[in-house]
Chimera marker file (.cmm) of the C-alpha trace (Angstrom):
<marker_set name="trace">
<marker id="1" x="5.947" y="26.508" z="27.862" r="1" g="1" b="0" radius="0.5"/>
<marker id="2" x="8.783" y="25.258" z="25.579" r="1" g="1" b="0" radius="0.5"/>
<marker id="3" x="8.692" y="23.001" z="22.720" r="1" g="1" b="0" radius="0.5"/>
<marker id="4" x="11.004" y="20.802" z="20.465" r="1" g="1" b="0" radius="0.5"/>
<marker id="5" x="11.948" y="24.141" z="17.992" r="1" g="1" b="0" radius="0.5"/>
<marker id="6" x="12.922" y="26.003" z="21.217" r="1" g="1" b="0" radius="0.5"/>
<marker id="7" x="15.720" y="23.284" z="21.707" r="1" g="1" b="0" radius="0.5"/>
<marker id="8" x="16.233" y="23.127" z="17.850" r="1" g="1" b="0" radius="0.5"/>
<marker id="9" x="16.973" y="27.148" z="17.736" r="1" g="1" b="0" radius="0.5"/>
<marker id="10" x="18.903" y="27.228" z="20.896" r="1" g="1" b="0" radius="0.5"/>
<marker id="11" x="21.505" y="24.567" z="19.457" r="1" g="1" b="0" radius="0.5"/>
<marker id="12" x="21.748" y="26.143" z="15.834" r="1" g="1" b="0" radius="0.5"/>
<marker id="13" x="21.973" y="29.855" z="17.557" r="1" g="1" b="0" radius="0.5"/>
<marker id="14" x="25.231" y="28.079" z="19.606" r="1" g="1" b="0" radius="0.5"/>
<marker id="15" x="26.469" y="26.218" z="16.650" r="1" g="1" b="0" radius="0.5"/>
<marker id="16" x="25.988" y="29.052" z="14.294" r="1" g="1" b="0" radius="0.5"/>
<marker id="17" x="25.858" y="32.476" z="15.912" r="1" g="1" b="0" radius="0.5"/>
<marker id="18" x="26.676" y="34.124" z="12.391" r="1" g="1" b="0" radius="0.5"/>
<marker id="19" x="23.187" y="32.945" z="11.159" r="1" g="1" b="0" radius="0.5"/>
<marker id="20" x="19.879" y="34.805" z="11.538" r="1" g="1" b="0" radius="0.5"/>
<marker id="21" x="17.840" y="31.455" z="12.836" r="1" g="1" b="0" radius="0.5"/>
<marker id="22" x="14.772" y="33.529" z="13.301" r="1" g="1" b="0" radius="0.5"/>
<marker id="23" x="12.572" y="31.892" z="10.610" r="1" g="1" b="0" radius="0.5"/>
<marker id="24" x="12.832" y="28.613" z="12.309" r="1" g="1" b="0" radius="0.5"/>
<marker id="25" x="10.700" y="29.626" z="14.926" r="1" g="1" b="0" radius="0.5"/>
<marker id="26" x="7.873" y="29.852" z="12.777" r="1" g="1" b="0" radius="0.5"/>
<marker id="27" x="8.566" y="27.639" z="10.096" r="1" g="1" b="0" radius="0.5"/>
<marker id="28" x="9.848" y="24.957" z="11.479" r="1" g="1" b="0" radius="0.5"/>
<marker id="29" x="7.047" y="24.838" z="13.818" r="1" g="1" b="0" radius="0.5"/>
<marker id="30" x="4.192" y="24.875" z="10.732" r="1" g="1" b="0" radius="0.5"/>
<marker id="31" x="6.498" y="22.260" z="9.376" r="1" g="1" b="0" radius="0.5"/>
<marker id="32" x="6.180" y="19.973" z="12.816" r="1" g="1" b="0" radius="0.5"/>
<marker id="33" x="2.625" y="20.776" z="12.985" r="1" g="1" b="0" radius="0.5"/>
<marker id="34" x="2.024" y="19.908" z="9.289" r="1" g="1" b="0" radius="0.5"/>
<marker id="35" x="3.567" y="16.672" z="9.782" r="1" g="1" b="0" radius="0.5"/>
<marker id="36" x="1.417" y="15.814" z="13.020" r="1" g="1" b="0" radius="0.5"/>
<marker id="37" x="-1.766" y="16.656" z="10.824" r="1" g="1" b="0" radius="0.5"/>
<marker id="38" x="-0.633" y="14.509" z="7.999" r="1" g="1" b="0" radius="0.5"/>
<marker id="39" x="-0.498" y="11.687" z="10.500" r="1" g="1" b="0" radius="0.5"/>
<marker id="40" x="-3.541" y="12.201" z="12.104" r="1" g="1" b="0" radius="0.5"/>
<marker id="41" x="-5.530" y="13.155" z="8.579" r="1" g="1" b="0" radius="0.5"/>
<marker id="42" x="-3.936" y="9.757" z="7.364" r="1" g="1" b="0" radius="0.5"/>
<marker id="43" x="-5.282" y="7.506" z="10.857" r="1" g="1" b="0" radius="0.5"/>
<marker id="44" x="-8.940" y="9.481" z="9.851" r="1" g="1" b="0" radius="0.5"/>
<marker id="45" x="-8.986" y="8.434" z="6.796" r="1" g="1" b="0" radius="0.5"/>
<marker id="46" x="-7.472" y="4.750" z="7.248" r="1" g="1" b="0" radius="0.5"/>
<marker id="47" x="-10.540" y="4.484" z="9.462" r="1" g="1" b="0" radius="0.5"/>
<marker id="48" x="-12.961" y="5.336" z="6.734" r="1" g="1" b="0" radius="0.5"/>
<marker id="49" x="-11.099" y="3.110" z="4.570" r="1" g="1" b="0" radius="0.5"/>
<marker id="50" x="-9.815" y="5.958" z="2.509" r="1" g="1" b="0" radius="0.5"/>
<marker id="51" x="-6.403" y="6.944" z="1.446" r="1" g="1" b="0" radius="0.5"/>
<marker id="52" x="-5.606" y="10.609" z="1.457" r="1" g="1" b="0" radius="0.5"/>
<marker id="53" x="-5.701" y="11.414" z="-2.563" r="1" g="1" b="0" radius="0.5"/>
<marker id="54" x="-9.014" y="9.531" z="-2.340" r="1" g="1" b="0" radius="0.5"/>
<marker id="55" x="-10.322" y="11.981" z="0.469" r="1" g="1" b="0" radius="0.5"/>
<marker id="56" x="-8.951" y="14.652" z="-1.766" r="1" g="1" b="0" radius="0.5"/>
<marker id="57" x="-10.667" y="13.875" z="-4.596" r="1" g="1" b="0" radius="0.5"/>
<marker id="58" x="-14.032" y="12.747" z="-3.179" r="1" g="1" b="0" radius="0.5"/>
<marker id="59" x="-13.835" y="16.125" z="-1.115" r="1" g="1" b="0" radius="0.5"/>
<marker id="60" x="-13.223" y="18.412" z="-4.069" r="1" g="1" b="0" radius="0.5"/>
<marker id="61" x="-16.841" y="16.557" z="-5.825" r="1" g="1" b="0" radius="0.5"/>
<marker id="62" x="-18.485" y="17.176" z="-2.442" r="1" g="1" b="0" radius="0.5"/>
<marker id="63" x="-17.559" y="20.431" z="-2.310" r="1" g="1" b="0" radius="0.5"/>
<marker id="64" x="-18.950" y="21.237" z="-5.979" r="1" g="1" b="0" radius="0.5"/>
<marker id="65" x="-22.506" y="20.730" z="-4.444" r="1" g="1" b="0" radius="0.5"/>
<marker id="66" x="-25.548" y="18.586" z="-6.316" r="1" g="1" b="0" radius="0.5"/>
<marker id="67" x="-25.031" y="16.618" z="-8.705" r="1" g="1" b="0" radius="0.5"/>
<marker id="68" x="-21.279" y="16.495" z="-7.442" r="1" g="1" b="0" radius="0.5"/>
<marker id="69" x="-19.592" y="16.148" z="-10.331" r="1" g="1" b="0" radius="0.5"/>
<marker id="70" x="-16.618" y="17.872" z="-12.041" r="1" g="1" b="0" radius="0.5"/>
<marker id="71" x="-14.361" y="17.715" z="-15.264" r="1" g="1" b="0" radius="0.5"/>
<marker id="72" x="-11.261" y="15.385" z="-14.955" r="1" g="1" b="0" radius="0.5"/>
<marker id="73" x="-9.416" y="18.478" z="-16.055" r="1" g="1" b="0" radius="0.5"/>
<marker id="74" x="-11.079" y="20.484" z="-13.021" r="1" g="1" b="0" radius="0.5"/>
<marker id="75" x="-10.316" y="17.760" z="-10.664" r="1" g="1" b="0" radius="0.5"/>
<marker id="76" x="-6.968" y="17.908" z="-11.951" r="1" g="1" b="0" radius="0.5"/>
<marker id="77" x="-6.284" y="21.441" z="-11.252" r="1" g="1" b="0" radius="0.5"/>
<marker id="78" x="-7.767" y="21.323" z="-7.937" r="1" g="1" b="0" radius="0.5"/>
<marker id="79" x="-5.571" y="18.694" z="-6.354" r="1" g="1" b="0" radius="0.5"/>
<marker id="80" x="-2.466" y="19.448" z="-8.227" r="1" g="1" b="0" radius="0.5"/>
<marker id="81" x="-1.423" y="16.159" z="-9.858" r="1" g="1" b="0" radius="0.5"/>
<marker id="82" x="-0.881" y="15.488" z="-13.657" r="1" g="1" b="0" radius="0.5"/>
<marker id="83" x="-3.330" y="14.564" z="-16.093" r="1" g="1" b="0" radius="0.5"/>
<marker id="84" x="-2.200" y="10.534" z="-16.029" r="1" g="1" b="0" radius="0.5"/>
<marker id="85" x="-2.128" y="10.644" z="-12.176" r="1" g="1" b="0" radius="0.5"/>
<marker id="86" x="-5.789" y="11.901" z="-12.242" r="1" g="1" b="0" radius="0.5"/>
<marker id="87" x="-6.548" y="9.356" z="-14.735" r="1" g="1" b="0" radius="0.5"/>
<marker id="88" x="-5.433" y="6.767" z="-12.790" r="1" g="1" b="0" radius="0.5"/>
<marker id="89" x="-7.297" y="8.032" z="-9.494" r="1" g="1" b="0" radius="0.5"/>
<marker id="90" x="-10.504" y="8.083" z="-11.092" r="1" g="1" b="0" radius="0.5"/>
<marker id="91" x="-10.142" y="4.332" z="-12.889" r="1" g="1" b="0" radius="0.5"/>
<marker id="92" x="-9.297" y="3.462" z="-9.217" r="1" g="1" b="0" radius="0.5"/>
<marker id="93" x="-12.000" y="5.132" z="-7.493" r="1" g="1" b="0" radius="0.5"/>
<marker id="94" x="-14.633" y="3.959" z="-10.151" r="1" g="1" b="0" radius="0.5"/>
<marker id="95" x="-13.315" y="0.655" z="-9.760" r="1" g="1" b="0" radius="0.5"/>
<marker id="96" x="-14.343" y="0.780" z="-6.073" r="1" g="1" b="0" radius="0.5"/>
<marker id="97" x="-17.795" y="2.253" z="-7.013" r="1" g="1" b="0" radius="0.5"/>
<marker id="98" x="-16.782" y="5.856" z="-4.948" r="1" g="1" b="0" radius="0.5"/>
<marker id="99" x="-17.177" y="7.556" z="-8.395" r="1" g="1" b="0" radius="0.5"/>
<marker id="100" x="-18.945" y="7.084" z="-11.631" r="1" g="1" b="0" radius="0.5"/>
<marker id="101" x="-17.954" y="8.598" z="-15.186" r="1" g="1" b="0" radius="0.5"/>
<marker id="102" x="-20.925" y="10.068" z="-17.450" r="1" g="1" b="0" radius="0.5"/>
<marker id="103" x="-20.914" y="11.760" z="-20.927" r="1" g="1" b="0" radius="0.5"/>
<marker id="104" x="-20.610" y="15.722" z="-20.370" r="1" g="1" b="0" radius="0.5"/>
<marker id="105" x="-23.517" y="17.433" z="-22.241" r="1" g="1" b="0" radius="0.5"/>
<marker id="106" x="-21.954" y="20.126" z="-22.902" r="1" g="1" b="0" radius="0.5"/>
<marker id="107" x="-18.667" y="18.137" z="-24.541" r="1" g="1" b="0" radius="0.5"/>
<marker id="108" x="-19.681" y="15.143" z="-26.663" r="1" g="1" b="0" radius="0.5"/>
<marker id="109" x="-15.730" y="13.847" z="-25.786" r="1" g="1" b="0" radius="0.5"/>
<marker id="110" x="-16.038" y="14.644" z="-22.540" r="1" g="1" b="0" radius="0.5"/>
<marker id="111" x="-16.731" y="12.836" z="-19.388" r="1" g="1" b="0" radius="0.5"/>
<marker id="112" x="-18.074" y="13.569" z="-16.158" r="1" g="1" b="0" radius="0.5"/>
<marker id="113" x="-16.892" y="12.260" z="-12.928" r="1" g="1" b="0" radius="0.5"/>
<marker id="114" x="-20.169" y="12.219" z="-10.311" r="1" g="1" b="0" radius="0.5"/>
<marker id="115" x="-19.496" y="10.941" z="-6.862" r="1" g="1" b="0" radius="0.5"/>
<marker id="116" x="-21.812" y="8.055" z="-5.820" r="1" g="1" b="0" radius="0.5"/>
<marker id="117" x="-23.909" y="7.841" z="-2.742" r="1" g="1" b="0" radius="0.5"/>
<marker id="118" x="-21.076" y="5.579" z="-0.998" r="1" g="1" b="0" radius="0.5"/>
<marker id="119" x="-18.332" y="7.890" z="-2.025" r="1" g="1" b="0" radius="0.5"/>
<marker id="120" x="-20.681" y="10.717" z="-0.624" r="1" g="1" b="0" radius="0.5"/>
<marker id="121" x="-21.383" y="9.256" z="2.556" r="1" g="1" b="0" radius="0.5"/>
<marker id="122" x="-17.956" y="8.297" z="2.611" r="1" g="1" b="0" radius="0.5"/>
<marker id="123" x="-16.080" y="11.498" z="2.493" r="1" g="1" b="0" radius="0.5"/>
<marker id="124" x="-19.177" y="12.570" z="4.750" r="1" g="1" b="0" radius="0.5"/>
<marker id="125" x="-18.290" y="10.362" z="7.662" r="1" g="1" b="0" radius="0.5"/>
<marker id="126" x="-14.269" y="10.997" z="7.185" r="1" g="1" b="0" radius="0.5"/>
<marker id="127" x="-14.435" y="14.961" z="7.057" r="1" g="1" b="0" radius="0.5"/>
<marker id="128" x="-16.678" y="14.838" z="10.358" r="1" g="1" b="0" radius="0.5"/>
<marker id="129" x="-14.289" y="13.263" z="12.026" r="1" g="1" b="0" radius="0.5"/>
<marker id="130" x="-11.170" y="14.924" z="10.711" r="1" g="1" b="0" radius="0.5"/>
<marker id="131" x="-13.061" y="18.170" z="12.055" r="1" g="1" b="0" radius="0.5"/>
<marker id="132" x="-13.508" y="16.936" z="15.731" r="1" g="1" b="0" radius="0.5"/>
<marker id="133" x="-9.857" y="16.255" z="15.667" r="1" g="1" b="0" radius="0.5"/>
<marker id="134" x="-8.917" y="19.385" z="14.099" r="1" g="1" b="0" radius="0.5"/>
<marker id="135" x="-11.301" y="21.345" z="16.636" r="1" g="1" b="0" radius="0.5"/>
<marker id="136" x="-9.554" y="19.355" z="19.762" r="1" g="1" b="0" radius="0.5"/>
<marker id="137" x="-6.198" y="21.155" z="18.746" r="1" g="1" b="0" radius="0.5"/>
<marker id="138" x="-7.562" y="24.081" z="18.194" r="1" g="1" b="0" radius="0.5"/>
<marker id="139" x="-9.738" y="24.123" z="21.515" r="1" g="1" b="0" radius="0.5"/>
<marker id="140" x="-6.842" y="26.061" z="23.338" r="1" g="1" b="0" radius="0.5"/>
<marker id="141" x="-6.845" y="29.081" z="21.023" r="1" g="1" b="0" radius="0.5"/>
<marker id="142" x="-9.705" y="31.667" z="21.770" r="1" g="1" b="0" radius="0.5"/>
<marker id="143" x="-11.701" y="32.678" z="18.614" r="1" g="1" b="0" radius="0.5"/>
<marker id="144" x="-9.954" y="35.545" z="18.137" r="1" g="1" b="0" radius="0.5"/>
<marker id="145" x="-6.326" y="34.149" z="18.137" r="1" g="1" b="0" radius="0.5"/>
<marker id="146" x="-7.845" y="31.498" z="15.511" r="1" g="1" b="0" radius="0.5"/>
<marker id="147" x="-8.900" y="34.204" z="13.174" r="1" g="1" b="0" radius="0.5"/>
<marker id="148" x="-5.835" y="36.405" z="13.756" r="1" g="1" b="0" radius="0.5"/>
<marker id="149" x="-3.416" y="32.831" z="13.051" r="1" g="1" b="0" radius="0.5"/>
<marker id="150" x="-5.618" y="31.733" z="9.923" r="1" g="1" b="0" radius="0.5"/>
<marker id="151" x="-4.785" y="35.383" z="8.783" r="1" g="1" b="0" radius="0.5"/>
<marker id="152" x="-1.227" y="34.966" z="9.175" r="1" g="1" b="0" radius="0.5"/>
<marker id="153" x="-0.931" y="31.754" z="7.732" r="1" g="1" b="0" radius="0.5"/>
<marker id="154" x="-3.098" y="32.902" z="4.730" r="1" g="1" b="0" radius="0.5"/>
<marker id="155" x="-0.328" y="36.225" z="4.585" r="1" g="1" b="0" radius="0.5"/>
<marker id="156" x="2.417" y="33.626" z="4.366" r="1" g="1" b="0" radius="0.5"/>
<marker id="157" x="0.660" y="30.954" z="1.977" r="1" g="1" b="0" radius="0.5"/>
<marker id="158" x="-0.991" y="33.071" z="-0.592" r="1" g="1" b="0" radius="0.5"/>
<marker id="159" x="2.039" y="34.186" z="-2.227" r="1" g="1" b="0" radius="0.5"/>
<marker id="160" x="3.127" y="30.712" z="-2.381" r="1" g="1" b="0" radius="0.5"/>
<marker id="161" x="-0.129" y="29.416" z="-4.174" r="1" g="1" b="0" radius="0.5"/>
<marker id="162" x="-0.136" y="32.214" z="-6.589" r="1" g="1" b="0" radius="0.5"/>
<marker id="163" x="3.851" y="31.675" z="-7.272" r="1" g="1" b="0" radius="0.5"/>
<marker id="164" x="4.796" y="30.396" z="-11.167" r="1" g="1" b="0" radius="0.5"/>
<marker id="165" x="5.091" y="26.723" z="-9.453" r="1" g="1" b="0" radius="0.5"/>
<marker id="166" x="1.724" y="27.065" z="-7.901" r="1" g="1" b="0" radius="0.5"/>
<marker id="167" x="3.400" y="25.493" z="-4.653" r="1" g="1" b="0" radius="0.5"/>
<link id1="1" id2="2" r="1" g="1" b="0" radius="0.2"/>
<link id1="2" id2="3" r="1" g="1" b="0" radius="0.2"/>
<link id1="3" id2="4" r="1" g="1" b="0" radius="0.2"/>
<link id1="4" id2="5" r="1" g="1" b="0" radius="0.2"/>
<link id1="5" id2="6" r="1" g="1" b="0" radius="0.2"/>
<link id1="6" id2="7" r="1" g="1" b="0" radius="0.2"/>
<link id1="7" id2="8" r="1" g="1" b="0" radius="0.2"/>
<link id1="8" id2="9" r="1" g="1" b="0" radius="0.2"/>
<link id1="9" id2="10" r="1" g="1" b="0" radius="0.2"/>
<link id1="10" id2="11" r="1" g="1" b="0" radius="0.2"/>
<link id1="11" id2="12" r="1" g="1" b="0" radius="0.2"/>
<link id1="12" id2="13" r="1" g="1" b="0" radius="0.2"/>
<link id1="13" id2="14" r="1" g="1" b="0" radius="0.2"/>
<link id1="14" id2="15" r="1" g="1" b="0" radius="0.2"/>
<link id1="15" id2="16" r="1" g="1" b="0" radius="0.2"/>
<link id1="16" id2="17" r="1" g="1" b="0" radius="0.2"/>
<link id1="17" id2="18" r="1" g="1" b="0" radius="0.2"/>
<link id1="18" id2="19" r="1" g="1" b="0" radius="0.2"/>
<link id1="19" id2="20" r="1" g="1" b="0" radius="0.2"/>
<link id1="20" id2="21" r="1" g="1" b="0" radius="0.2"/>
<link id1="21" id2="22" r="1" g="1" b="0" radius="0.2"/>
<link id1="22" id2="23" r="1" g="1" b="0" radius="0.2"/>
<link id1="23" id2="24" r="1" g="1" b="0" radius="0.2"/>
<link id1="24" id2="25" r="1" g="1" b="0" radius="0.2"/>
<link id1="25" id2="26" r="1" g="1" b="0" radius="0.2"/>
<link id1="26" id2="27" r="1" g="1" b="0" radius="0.2"/>
<link id1="27" id2="28" r="1" g="1" b="0" radius="0.2"/>
<link id1="28" id2="29" r="1" g="1" b="0" radius="0.2"/>
<link id1="29" id2="30" r="1" g="1" b="0" radius="0.2"/>
<link id1="30" id2="31" r="1" g="1" b="0" radius="0.2"/>
<link id1="31" id2="32" r="1" g="1" b="0" radius="0.2"/>
<link id1="32" id2="33" r="1" g="1" b="0" radius="0.2"/>
<link id1="33" id2="34" r="1" g="1" b="0" radius="0.2"/>
<link id1="34" id2="35" r="1" g="1" b="0" radius="0.2"/>
<link id1="35" id2="36" r="1" g="1" b="0" radius="0.2"/>
<link id1="36" id2="37" r="1" g="1" b="0" radius="0.2"/>
<link id1="37" id2="38" r="1" g="1" b="0" radius="0.2"/>
<link id1="38" id2="39" r="1" g="1" b="0" radius="0.2"/>
<link id1="39" id2="40" r="1" g="1" b="0" radius="0.2"/>
<link id1="40" id2="41" r="1" g="1" b="0" radius="0.2"/>
<link id1="41" id2="42" r="1" g="1" b="0" radius="0.2"/>
<link id1="42" id2="43" r="1" g="1" b="0" radius="0.2"/>
<link id1="43" id2="44" r="1" g="1" b="0" radius="0.2"/>
<link id1="44" id2="45" r="1" g="1" b="0" radius="0.2"/>
<link id1="45" id2="46" r="1" g="1" b="0" radius="0.2"/>
<link id1="46" id2="47" r="1" g="1" b="0" radius="0.2"/>
<link id1="47" id2="48" r="1" g="1" b="0" radius="0.2"/>
<link id1="48" id2="49" r="1" g="1" b="0" radius="0.2"/>
<link id1="49" id2="50" r="1" g="1" b="0" radius="0.2"/>
<link id1="50" id2="51" r="1" g="1" b="0" radius="0.2"/>
<link id1="51" id2="52" r="1" g="1" b="0" radius="0.2"/>
<link id1="52" id2="53" r="1" g="1" b="0" radius="0.2"/>
<link id1="53" id2="54" r="1" g="1" b="0" radius="0.2"/>
<link id1="54" id2="55" r="1" g="1" b="0" radius="0.2"/>
<link id1="55" id2="56" r="1" g="1" b="0" radius="0.2"/>
<link id1="56" id2="57" r="1" g="1" b="0" radius="0.2"/>
<link id1="57" id2="58" r="1" g="1" b="0" radius="0.2"/>
<link id1="58" id2="59" r="1" g="1" b="0" radius="0.2"/>
<link id1="59" id2="60" r="1" g="1" b="0" radius="0.2"/>
<link id1="60" id2="61" r="1" g="1" b="0" radius="0.2"/>
<link id1="61" id2="62" r="1" g="1" b="0" radius="0.2"/>
<link id1="62" id2="63" r="1" g="1" b="0" radius="0.2"/>
<link id1="63" id2="64" r="1" g="1" b="0" radius="0.2"/>
<link id1="64" id2="65" r="1" g="1" b="0" radius="0.2"/>
<link id1="65" id2="66" r="1" g="1" b="0" radius="0.2"/>
<link id1="66" id2="67" r="1" g="1" b="0" radius="0.2"/>
<link id1="67" id2="68" r="1" g="1" b="0" radius="0.2"/>
<link id1="68" id2="69" r="1" g="1" b="0" radius="0.2"/>
<link id1="69" id2="70" r="1" g="1" b="0" radius="0.2"/>
<link id1="70" id2="71" r="1" g="1" b="0" radius="0.2"/>
<link id1="71" id2="72" r="1" g="1" b="0" radius="0.2"/>
<link id1="72" id2="73" r="1" g="1" b="0" radius="0.2"/>
<link id1="73" id2="74" r="1" g="1" b="0" radius="0.2"/>
<link id1="74" id2="75" r="1" g="1" b="0" radius="0.2"/>
<link id1="75" id2="76" r="1" g="1" b="0" radius="0.2"/>
<link id1="76" id2="77" r="1" g="1" b="0" radius="0.2"/>
<link id1="77" id2="78" r="1" g="1" b="0" radius="0.2"/>
<link id1="78" id2="79" r="1" g="1" b="0" radius="0.2"/>
<link id1="79" id2="80" r="1" g="1" b="0" radius="0.2"/>
<link id1="80" id2="81" r="1" g="1" b="0" radius="0.2"/>
<link id1="81" id2="82" r="1" g="1" b="0" radius="0.2"/>
<link id1="82" id2="83" r="1" g="1" b="0" radius="0.2"/>
<link id1="83" id2="84" r="1" g="1" b="0" radius="0.2"/>
<link id1="84" id2="85" r="1" g="1" b="0" radius="0.2"/>
<link id1="85" id2="86" r="1" g="1" b="0" radius="0.2"/>
<link id1="86" id2="87" r="1" g="1" b="0" radius="0.2"/>
<link id1="87" id2="88" r="1" g="1" b="0" radius="0.2"/>
<link id1="88" id2="89" r="1" g="1" b="0" radius="0.2"/>
<link id1="89" id2="90" r="1" g="1" b="0" radius="0.2"/>
<link id1="90" id2="91" r="1" g="1" b="0" radius="0.2"/>
<link id1="91" id2="92" r="1" g="1" b="0" radius="0.2"/>
<link id1="92" id2="93" r="1" g="1" b="0" radius="0.2"/>
<link id1="93" id2="94" r="1" g="1" b="0" radius="0.2"/>
<link id1="94" id2="95" r="1" g="1" b="0" radius="0.2"/>
<link id1="95" id2="96" r="1" g="1" b="0" radius="0.2"/>
<link id1="96" id2="97" r="1" g="1" b="0" radius="0.2"/>
<link id1="97" id2="98" r="1" g="1" b="0" radius="0.2"/>
<link id1="98" id2="99" r="1" g="1" b="0" radius="0.2"/>
<link id1="99" id2="100" r="1" g="1" b="0" radius="0.2"/>
<link id1="100" id2="101" r="1" g="1" b="0" radius="0.2"/>
<link id1="101" id2="102" r="1" g="1" b="0" radius="0.2"/>
<link id1="102" id2="103" r="1" g="1" b="0" radius="0.2"/>
<link id1="103" id2="104" r="1" g="1" b="0" radius="0.2"/>
<link id1="104" id2="105" r="1" g="1" b="0" radius="0.2"/>
<link id1="105" id2="106" r="1" g="1" b="0" radius="0.2"/>
<link id1="106" id2="107" r="1" g="1" b="0" radius="0.2"/>
<link id1="107" id2="108" r="1" g="1" b="0" radius="0.2"/>
<link id1="108" id2="109" r="1" g="1" b="0" radius="0.2"/>
<link id1="109" id2="110" r="1" g="1" b="0" radius="0.2"/>
<link id1="110" id2="111" r="1" g="1" b="0" radius="0.2"/>
<link id1="111" id2="112" r="1" g="1" b="0" radius="0.2"/>
<link id1="112" id2="113" r="1" g="1" b="0" radius="0.2"/>
<link id1="113" id2="114" r="1" g="1" b="0" radius="0.2"/>
<link id1="114" id2="115" r="1" g="1" b="0" radius="0.2"/>
<link id1="115" id2="116" r="1" g="1" b="0" radius="0.2"/>
<link id1="116" id2="117" r="1" g="1" b="0" radius="0.2"/>
<link id1="117" id2="118" r="1" g="1" b="0" radius="0.2"/>
<link id1="118" id2="119" r="1" g="1" b="0" radius="0.2"/>
<link id1="119" id2="120" r="1" g="1" b="0" radius="0.2"/>
<link id1="120" id2="121" r="1" g="1" b="0" radius="0.2"/>
<link id1="121" id2="122" r="1" g="1" b="0" radius="0.2"/>
<link id1="122" id2="123" r="1" g="1" b="0" radius="0.2"/>
<link id1="123" id2="124" r="1" g="1" b="0" radius="0.2"/>
<link id1="124" id2="125" r="1" g="1" b="0" radius="0.2"/>
<link id1="125" id2="126" r="1" g="1" b="0" radius="0.2"/>
<link id1="126" id2="127" r="1" g="1" b="0" radius="0.2"/>
<link id1="127" id2="128" r="1" g="1" b="0" radius="0.2"/>
<link id1="128" id2="129" r="1" g="1" b="0" radius="0.2"/>
<link id1="129" id2="130" r="1" g="1" b="0" radius="0.2"/>
<link id1="130" id2="131" r="1" g="1" b="0" radius="0.2"/>
<link id1="131" id2="132" r="1" g="1" b="0" radius="0.2"/>
<link id1="132" id2="133" r="1" g="1" b="0" radius="0.2"/>
<link id1="133" id2="134" r="1" g="1" b="0" radius="0.2"/>
<link id1="134" id2="135" r="1" g="1" b="0" radius="0.2"/>
<link id1="135" id2="136" r="1" g="1" b="0" radius="0.2"/>
<link id1="136" id2="137" r="1" g="1" b="0" radius="0.2"/>
<link id1="137" id2="138" r="1" g="1" b="0" radius="0.2"/>
<link id1="138" id2="139" r="1" g="1" b="0" radius="0.2"/>
<link id1="139" id2="140" r="1" g="1" b="0" radius="0.2"/>
<link id1="140" id2="141" r="1" g="1" b="0" radius="0.2"/>
<link id1="141" id2="142" r="1" g="1" b="0" radius="0.2"/>
<link id1="142" id2="143" r="1" g="1" b="0" radius="0.2"/>
<link id1="143" id2="144" r="1" g="1" b="0" radius="0.2"/>
<link id1="144" id2="145" r="1" g="1" b="0" radius="0.2"/>
<link id1="145" id2="146" r="1" g="1" b="0" radius="0.2"/>
<link id1="146" id2="147" r="1" g="1" b="0" radius="0.2"/>
<link id1="147" id2="148" r="1" g="1" b="0" radius="0.2"/>
<link id1="148" id2="149" r="1" g="1" b="0" radius="0.2"/>
<link id1="149" id2="150" r="1" g="1" b="0" radius="0.2"/>
<link id1="150" id2="151" r="1" g="1" b="0" radius="0.2"/>
<link id1="151" id2="152" r="1" g="1" b="0" radius="0.2"/>
<link id1="152" id2="153" r="1" g="1" b="0" radius="0.2"/>
<link id1="153" id2="154" r="1" g="1" b="0" radius="0.2"/>
<link id1="154" id2="155" r="1" g="1" b="0" radius="0.2"/>
<link id1="155" id2="156" r="1" g="1" b="0" radius="0.2"/>
<link id1="156" id2="157" r="1" g="1" b="0" radius="0.2"/>
<link id1="157" id2="158" r="1" g="1" b="0" radius="0.2"/>
<link id1="158" id2="159" r="1" g="1" b="0" radius="0.2"/>
<link id1="159" id2="160" r="1" g="1" b="0" radius="0.2"/>
<link id1="160" id2="161" r="1" g="1" b="0" radius="0.2"/>
<link id1="161" id2="162" r="1" g="1" b="0" radius="0.2"/>
<link id1="162" id2="163" r="1" g="1" b="0" radius="0.2"/>
<link id1="163" id2="164" r="1" g="1" b="0" radius="0.2"/>
<link id1="164" id2="165" r="1" g="1" b="0" radius="0.2"/>
<link id1="165" id2="166" r="1" g="1" b="0" radius="0.2"/>
<link id1="166" id2="167" r="1" g="1" b="0" radius="0.2"/>
</marker_set>
């Protein structure tokens, strides 16, 4: 079995035999897979009338459990955006009725962002469709290979997530 990355690695080895292009074997495949997944996710979210960023915010609220509410600060840390960006996103989600703002009983000046029933239904439906698609991609891998792959990817990703940039 050959893929696009095999061709580019072969070409780089021919053109730059002085370089070790072995990292491309893994990371170019991860990059290509990420692009395929991004396109598929956008298609799933569009089907549910959601932008990817909307899904991210709604999913974070949904994972919080009942009553499905978080502070704007918690949402911005979870979604890795700035305060201004998060305020804009909350405003837009509130305008469409997918979330509401409520006073924070623990902080008189603060607010909580709460997932609406429509927001919950929409994020749940999008997640179900997304998982069906992602399962179809993984179907060719036996459970033990999926577990091994998840562990290997975690080993690569964890130091990056813990790094000073939080990348």
